[in-house]
C-alpha angles and dihedrals in degrees: 000000000000094000096046114111112240112233094237088058091049092050095046092046093055089043092057090047094052095041091047093054098038097046091049091048091048091054092048089055089048091053090075091066095038117022108218128236116243091255091051090048093049096046094047090048095046091049092048094051092043091054093050092044091050091052097045095045092044085060088054092051095247106163093208090059093064088053090048088052091053094045088050090053091044089054088055091051088053093048091047088064087079095049134065115309091248092065092050091051092047095047090046093052092047090051091053093047093047092048089051091050095044095048102042114120093259092053093045088052090049096050094042092050091072092052095052095034134050121337 
């Protein structure tokens, strides 16, 4: 049962893929009204690609991908510090929930199965 993907990991992985694609697309649509600076364009693109990569590679049991997923969420917590307090609270709670789900014993076994198993 070590190599079996836990349902919360599957849900989070697909959530990261969908949010990465949807948020990037939403920003691109918003660029028509407000052309981005180069730094905005790069940061939005990097965050979108990171979310999709985290999701895809969590499905493949890559341990680094769960760390990338947490780093992505932590970046949103940091960015939320400049927005209304509600956003900071929501992102902080999501970070705690995601960390809990990605580091439960079942998830640890799933992510470590790839390292000890096939490449």
